[in-house]
ROPARO-399590 format. One record per residue: residue number from 1; x, y, z of N, C-alpha, C in turn; residue in one letter. Coordinates in steps of 0.1 Angstrom, whole numbers. Layout:
ROPARO-399590
+-----+-------+-------+-------+-------+-------+-------+-------+-------+-------+------+
| pos |  n_xx |  n_yy |  n_zz | ca_xx | ca_yy | ca_zz |  c_xx |  c_yy |  c_zz | code |
+-----+-------+-------+-------+-------+-------+-------+-------+-------+-------+------+
| NUM |     X |     Y |     Z |     X |     Y |     Z |     X |     Y |     Z |    a |
...
+-----+-------+-------+-------+-------+-------+-------+-------+-------+-------+------+
END
This chain:
ROPARO-399590
+-----+-------+-------+-------+-------+-------+-------+-------+-------+-------+------+
| pos |  n_xx |  n_yy |  n_zz | ca_xx | ca_yy | ca_zz |  c_xx |  c_yy |  c_zz | code |
+-----+-------+-------+-------+-------+-------+-------+-------+-------+-------+------+
|   1 |   164 |    -4 |   -91 |   177 |     3 |   -91 |   180 |     7 |   -76 |    m |
|   2 |   191 |     3 |   -71 |   195 |     5 |   -57 |   207 |    14 |   -57 |    r |
|   3 |   208 |    22 |   -46 |   219 |    31 |   -43 |   231 |    22 |   -38 |    s |
|   4 |   242 |    29 |   -36 |   253 |    22 |   -30 |   250 |    18 |   -16 |    r |
|   5 |   241 |    25 |    -9 |   238 |    22 |     4 |   228 |    10 |     5 |    a |
|   6 |   224 |     5 |    -6 |   215 |    -6 |    -6 |   200 |    -2 |    -6 |    g |
|   7 |   197 |    10 |    -6 |   183 |    15 |    -5 |   178 |    19 |   -19 |    l |
|   8 |   166 |    16 |   -22 |   160 |    21 |   -35 |   159 |    36 |   -34 |    p |
|   9 |   159 |    43 |   -46 |   158 |    57 |   -46 |   146 |    63 |   -38 |    p |
|  10 |   135 |    56 |   -39 |   123 |    61 |   -31 |   125 |    61 |   -16 |    r |
|  11 |   132 |    51 |   -11 |   135 |    50 |     3 |   145 |    62 |     7 |    a |
|  12 |   154 |    65 |    -1 |   163 |    76 |     2 |   156 |    89 |     3 |    r |
|  13 |   146 |    91 |    -7 |   138 |   103 |    -7 |   130 |   104 |     5 |    i |
|  14 |   123 |    93 |     9 |   115 |    93 |    21 |   123 |    96 |    33 |    t |
|  15 |   134 |    90 |    35 |   143 |    92 |    46 |   147 |   107 |    47 |    a |
|  16 |   150 |   112 |    36 |   155 |   126 |    35 |   143 |   136 |    40 |    a |
|  17 |   131 |   133 |    35 |   120 |   141 |    39 |   117 |   140 |    54 |    l |
|  18 |   117 |   127 |    59 |   115 |   125 |    73 |   125 |   133 |    82 |    w |
|  19 |   137 |   133 |    78 |   148 |   140 |    85 |   145 |   155 |    85 |    q |
|  20 |   139 |   160 |    75 |   136 |   175 |    74 |   124 |   179 |    83 |    q |
|  21 |   116 |   170 |    87 |   104 |   173 |    95 |   108 |   178 |   109 |    l |
|  22 |   101 |   187 |   114 |   103 |   191 |   128 |    98 |   180 |   137 |    s |
|  23 |   101 |   180 |   150 |    96 |   171 |   159 |    81 |   171 |   160 |    a |
|  24 |    75 |   183 |   159 |    61 |   184 |   160 |    54 |   178 |   148 |    a |
|  25 |    60 |   180 |   136 |    55 |   174 |   124 |    56 |   159 |   124 |    d |
|  26 |    67 |   154 |   129 |    68 |   140 |   130 |    58 |   134 |   139 |    r |
|  27 |    56 |   140 |   150 |    46 |   136 |   160 |    32 |   136 |   154 |    a |
|  28 |    29 |   146 |   146 |    16 |   148 |   140 |    14 |   136 |   129 |    r |
|  29 |    24 |   134 |   122 |    24 |   123 |   112 |    21 |   110 |   118 |    f |
|  30 |    29 |   107 |   129 |    27 |    94 |   136 |    13 |    93 |   142 |    l |
|  31 |     7 |   104 |   146 |    -6 |   104 |   152 |   -17 |   103 |   142 |    r |
|  32 |   -16 |   111 |   131 |   -27 |   112 |   122 |   -26 |   105 |   108 |    e |
|  33 |   -14 |   102 |   104 |   -12 |    97 |    90 |    -5 |    83 |    89 |    d |
|  34 |     0 |    78 |   100 |     9 |    66 |    99 |     1 |    54 |    93 |    l |
|  35 |   -11 |    52 |    98 |   -18 |    40 |    93 |   -20 |    41 |    77 |    r |
|  36 |   -24 |    53 |    72 |   -26 |    54 |    58 |   -13 |    52 |    51 |    a |
|  37 |    -2 |    57 |    56 |    11 |    55 |    50 |    15 |    41 |    49 |    w |
|  38 |    13 |    33 |    60 |    16 |    19 |    61 |     8 |    11 |    50 |    e |
|  39 |    -4 |    15 |    48 |   -12 |     8 |    39 |    -7 |    10 |    24 |    v |
|  40 |    -3 |    22 |    21 |     0 |    26 |     8 |    15 |    23 |     4 |    h |
|  41 |    24 |    22 |    14 |    38 |    20 |    11 |    42 |     6 |     8 |    r |
|  42 |    34 |    -4 |    13 |    38 |   -18 |    12 |    35 |   -23 |    -2 |    h |
|  43 |    43 |   -31 |    -7 |    41 |   -38 |   -20 |    39 |   -53 |   -17 |    r |
|  44 |    34 |   -59 |   -28 |    32 |   -73 |   -26 |    45 |   -81 |   -29 |    i |
|  45 |    45 |   -93 |   -24 |    57 |  -102 |   -25 |    60 |  -104 |   -40 |    a |
|  46 |    73 |  -105 |   -43 |    77 |  -107 |   -57 |    70 |  -118 |   -65 |    p |
|  47 |    69 |  -130 |   -58 |    62 |  -141 |   -64 |    48 |  -138 |   -68 |    a |
|  48 |    41 |  -132 |   -59 |    27 |  -128 |   -62 |    26 |  -117 |   -73 |    l |
|  49 |    35 |  -108 |   -73 |    36 |   -98 |   -83 |    38 |  -104 |   -97 |    a |
|  50 |    47 |  -114 |   -97 |    49 |  -121 |  -110 |    36 |  -129 |  -114 |    a |
|  51 |    30 |  -135 |  -105 |    17 |  -142 |  -109 |     7 |  -133 |  -114 |    a |
|  52 |     5 |  -122 |  -107 |    -5 |  -112 |  -111 |    -1 |  -106 |  -125 |    v |
|  53 |    12 |  -104 |  -127 |    17 |   -99 |  -140 |    14 |  -109 |  -151 |    g |
|  54 |    16 |  -122 |  -149 |    13 |  -132 |  -159 |    -2 |  -133 |  -162 |    e |
|  55 |   -10 |  -132 |  -151 |   -25 |  -132 |  -153 |   -30 |  -120 |  -161 |    l |
|  56 |   -24 |  -108 |  -159 |   -28 |   -96 |  -166 |   -23 |   -97 |  -181 |    r |
|  57 |   -11 |  -102 |  -183 |    -6 |  -103 |  -196 |   -14 |  -113 |  -205 |    a |
|  58 |   -19 |  -124 |  -198 |   -27 |  -134 |  -205 |   -42 |  -129 |  -207 |    s |
|  59 |   -45 |  -118 |  -201 |   -59 |  -114 |  -202 |   -69 |  -120 |  -193 |    g |
|  60 |   -64 |  -129 |  -184 |   -72 |  -135 |  -174 |   -76 |  -127 |  -162 |    r |
|  61 |   -68 |  -116 |  -161 |   -71 |  -106 |  -150 |   -70 |   -92 |  -155 |    l |
|  62 |   -81 |   -85 |  -152 |   -81 |   -71 |  -156 |   -83 |   -63 |  -143 |    r |
|  63 |   -76 |   -52 |  -142 |   -76 |   -44 |  -130 |   -82 |   -30 |  -134 |    i |
|  64 |   -92 |   -25 |  -126 |   -98 |   -12 |  -129 |  -102 |    -5 |  -117 |    g |
|  65 |  -105 |     7 |  -118 |  -109 |    16 |  -107 |  -124 |    14 |  -105 |    a |
|  66 |  -128 |    15 |   -92 |  -142 |    14 |   -89 |  -144 |    22 |   -76 |    a |
|  67 |  -157 |    23 |   -72 |  -160 |    29 |   -60 |  -173 |    23 |   -54 |    e |
|  68 |  -174 |    23 |   -41 |  -186 |    17 |   -35 |  -197 |    29 |   -35 |    v |
|  69 |  -208 |    26 |   -41 |  -218 |    36 |   -42 |  -230 |    34 |   -32 |    v |
|  70 |  -230 |    23 |   -25 |  -240 |    20 |   -15 |  -237 |     7 |    -8 |    g |
|  71 |  -244 |     5 |     3 |  -243 |    -7 |    10 |  -255 |    -9 |    19 |    a |
|  72 |  -259 |   -21 |    21 |  -271 |   -24 |    30 |  -266 |   -35 |    40 |    v |
|  73 |  -272 |   -34 |    51 |  -269 |   -45 |    61 |  -273 |   -59 |    56 |    p |
|  74 |  -265 |   -68 |    59 |  -267 |   -82 |    54 |  -269 |   -92 |    65 |    g |
|  75 |  -270 |  -104 |    61 |  -272 |  -115 |    71 |  -258 |  -119 |    75 |    d |
|  76 |  -255 |  -116 |    88 |  -241 |  -119 |    93 |  -238 |  -134 |    93 |    e |
|  77 |  -249 |  -142 |    94 |  -247 |  -156 |    94 |  -242 |  -161 |    80 |    e |
|  78 |  -244 |  -154 |    70 |  -240 |  -158 |    57 |  -225 |  -155 |    54 |    a |
|  79 |  -219 |  -148 |    63 |  -204 |  -145 |    62 |  -196 |  -157 |    67 |    l |
|  80 |  -185 |  -160 |    61 |  -177 |  -171 |    66 |  -171 |  -167 |    79 |    p |
|  81 |  -170 |  -176 |    89 |  -164 |  -173 |   102 |  -149 |  -175 |   101 |    s |
|  82 |  -141 |  -169 |   109 |  -127 |  -170 |   109 |  -123 |  -177 |   122 |    r |
+-----+-------+-------+-------+-------+-------+-------+-------+-------+-------+------+
END
């Protein structure tokens, strides 16, 4: 759903909140929280979202929550190089 201005409702809310922040709060956000915001605000491309949706609907892909409970150093030579 898009507004008359062409922005989805979430973008309008985000813009309104940003405009209400003081200059100090904006600076703090840019300094401390920008990277986390960028990671969480982006969505996947529509074609990829459709493919993931089809895989989930067919039962070939299940998505669940998890957490890393430990890690050990490994053989760096075993990792693929880029």
